[in-house]
C-alpha positions in Angstrom: -55.7 13.8 12.2 -53.4 16.8 12.4 -51.0 14.9 14.6 -50.8 12.0 12.1 -50.1 14.6 9.3 -47.2 16.1 11.2 -45.8 12.7 12.0 -45.9 11.8 8.3 -44.4 15.1 7.3 -41.6 14.8 9.8 -40.8 11.3 8.5 -40.5 12.7 5.0 -38.2 15.4 6.1 -35.9 13.0 8.0 -35.9 10.6 5.0 -35.0 13.5 2.6 -32.2 14.7 4.9 -30.8 11.1 5.1 -30.8 10.9 1.3 -29.1 14.2 0.9 -26.4 13.2 3.5 -25.9 9.9 1.6 -25.5 11.8 -1.7 -23.1 14.2 -0.2 -21.0 11.3 1.2 -21.0 9.7 -2.3 -19.8 12.9 -3.9 -17.0 13.3 -1.3 -15.9 9.7 -2.0 -15.9 10.4 -5.8 -13.9 13.6 -5.4 -11.3 12.1 -3.0 -7.9 12.3 -4.7 -6.3 9.1 -5.8 -3.1 8.0 -4.1 0.0 9.6 -5.5 1.9 7.3 -8.0 5.0 5.8 -6.6 8.5 6.9 -7.7 9.4 5.4 -11.1 12.3 3.3 -9.7 10.5 1.9 -6.6 9.5 -1.3 -8.4 10.6 -0.5 -12.0 7.1 0.6 -13.3 5.2 -2.5 -12.2 1.5 -2.3 -12.9 0.6 -3.1 -9.3 3.2 -1.2 -7.3 2.2 -2.2 -3.8 2.1 -5.9 -4.6 5.4 -5.7 -6.5 6.9 -3.7 -3.6 5.9 -6.2 -1.0 7.2 -9.1 -3.1 10.5 -7.4 -3.6 10.8 -6.6 0.1 9.9 -10.1 1.2 12.6 -11.5 -1.0 15.2 -9.0 0.2 14.5 -9.6 3.9 14.3 -13.4 3.7 17.0 -15.6 5.0 17.7 -13.2 7.9 18.5 -10.4 5.4 21.8 -12.1 4.4 21.5 -10.8 0.9 21.6 -7.2 2.2 24.8 -7.5 4.2 27.4 -4.9 3.0 24.9 -3.7 0.4 23.6 -0.4 1.7 22.1 0.5 -1.7 20.0 -2.7 -1.7 19.0 -2.2 1.9 17.8 1.3 1.2 15.8 0.1 -1.8 14.2 -2.7 0.2 13.4 -0.3 3.1 11.7 2.1 0.7 9.6 -0.8 -0.8 8.5 -1.9 2.7 7.6 1.7 3.6 5.5 2.1 0.4 3.7 -1.2 0.8 2.9 -0.6 4.5 1.4 2.8 3.7 -0.5 1.5 0.8 -2.1 -1.4 2.8 -3.1 1.1 5.5 -4.5 3.9 3.4 -5.2 2.9 -0.2 -8.9 2.0 -0.6 -7.9 -0.6 -3.2 -6.3 -2.6 -0.3 -9.3 -2.3 2.0 -9.7 -6.1 1.9 -6.2 -6.7 3.3 -6.6 -8.5 6.7 -6.3 -6.1 9.7 -3.8 -8.6 11.3 -1.5 -8.2 8.3 -1.7 -4.5 8.4 -0.7 -4.6 12.1 2.2 -6.9 11.4 3.5 -4.6 8.7 3.3 -1.6 11.0 5.3 -3.5 13.6 7.8 -4.5 10.8 8.2 -0.9 9.8 9.0 0.1 13.3 11.5 -2.6 13.6 13.2 -1.6 10.4 13.2 2.1 11.2 14.8 1.4 14.5 17.5 -0.8 12.9 18.5 1.7 10.2 18.0 4.8 12.4 15.1 6.3 10.5 12.9 8.6 12.6 9.9 6.7 13.8 7.7 9.8 13.3 8.7 10.5 9.7 6.0 10.6 7.1 6.1 7.6 4.9 6.4 9.6 1.6 9.4 11.5 3.1 11.0 8.2 4.1 10.4 6.6 0.7 11.9 9.6 -1.2 15.0 9.8 1.0 15.7 6.0 0.9 15.3 5.8 -2.8 17.5 8.8 -3.3 20.1 7.2 -1.1 19.8 3.9 -3.0 20.3 5.6 -6.4 23.3 7.6 -5.1 25.0 4.5 -3.5 24.5 2.5 -6.7 26.2 5.3 -8.5 29.2 5.0 -6.1 28.8 8.5 -4.6 29.0 7.8 -0.9 29.6 11.5 -0.1 26.3 12.5 -1.6 24.6 9.6 0.0 25.9 10.7 3.4 24.3 14.1 2.8 21.0 12.5 1.9 21.0 10.4 5.0 21.2 13.4 7.3 20.0 13.9 10.8 17.4 14.3 12.3 15.6 12.1 9.7 18.3 9.5 10.1 20.5 8.8 13.1 23.4 9.1 13.5 23.3 10.5 9.9 25.9 10.6 7.3 28.5 7.8 7.0 27.2 6.2 10.2 23.8 5.7 8.6 25.3 4.1 5.5 27.0 1.7 7.9 23.7 0.9 9.5 22.2 0.2 6.1 25.1 -2.1 5.3 24.3 -4.3 8.3 20.6 -3.9 9.2 20.5 -7.2 11.1 18.2 -10.3 10.8 15.0 -8.3 11.5 12.6 -11.3 12.3 9.5 -9.2 12.4 10.2 -7.7 9.0 10.9 -11.1 7.5 7.7 -12.6 8.9 5.4 -9.7 8.1 6.6 -9.2 4.5 6.3 -13.0 3.8 2.7 -13.0 5.2 1.8 -9.8 3.4 3.1 -11.1 0.1 0.9 -14.2 0.4 -2.1 -12.1 1.3 -1.6 -9.7 -1.5 -1.2 -12.5 -4.0 -4.4 -14.2 -2.7 -6.4 -10.9 -3.0 -5.1 -10.4 -6.6 -6.2 -13.9 -7.5 -9.6 -13.3 -6.0 -9.9 -10.1 -8.0 -9.0 -12.0 -11.1 -11.6 -14.7 -10.5 -14.3 -12.1 -9.8 -13.4 -10.2 -13.0 -13.5 -13.4 -15.0 -16.9 -14.3 -13.6 -18.3 -10.8 -14.3 -17.0 -11.1 -17.9 -18.7 -14.5 -18.4 -21.9 -13.1 -16.9 -21.9 -10.1 -19.2 -21.3 -12.3 -22.2 -24.3 -14.4 -21.2 -26.4 -11.3 -20.6 -26.5 -11.6 -16.8 -26.3 -8.2 -15.2 -26.0 -6.7 -18.6 -28.3 -6.1 -21.6 -30.2 -9.3 -21.0 -30.6 -12.7 -22.7 -31.8 -12.5 -26.3 -35.4 -13.7 -26.6 -36.1 -16.9 -28.6 -38.0 -16.5 -31.8 -41.8 -16.4 -31.4 -43.4 -19.8 -31.3 -40.5 -21.6 -29.6 
């Protein structure tokens, strides 16, 4: 009898501890800070920054990147957009449904692009995005001297005017073109799925399913 009592008590203790651990995990999830908002000019204030960034990058690097030739400002902007989207797909919980294969392709694309423009492979994504956008703004303003100072070593190699030249001719970048095109399709599909789910939930709520409940018919019917 005593042995059974101890076993039952032990089970209750284990169950209580499991519930406490689950509650603590839930609290940690709720208090996790939201991802930092993107710079204002990354995608011109689009409501879905990562999806807008990958769409812009896919367009920029299509056709073997021909549209970026001799346009270092546009190349820097597109590189910042690819950097932002790659990081968002890898770390933002909102993109947890992004296929793992697409994430891997984007990481490979980021490595290919960083190698082409001479960006340090170990650089933090937020640092890379900030520097590339700053360079893009400055180049658009026609201040190559300041842009050279922004594109400095060791973050960029060779740095300075040499890095502007690398941005002016980043090359065809097949991995970047392929990965950004696939990621754009996947992001659009996920957004469509979210839209259908939201629409279904709205219809269910309006019908009383999962909400307040269906109104009862009058007595006698």
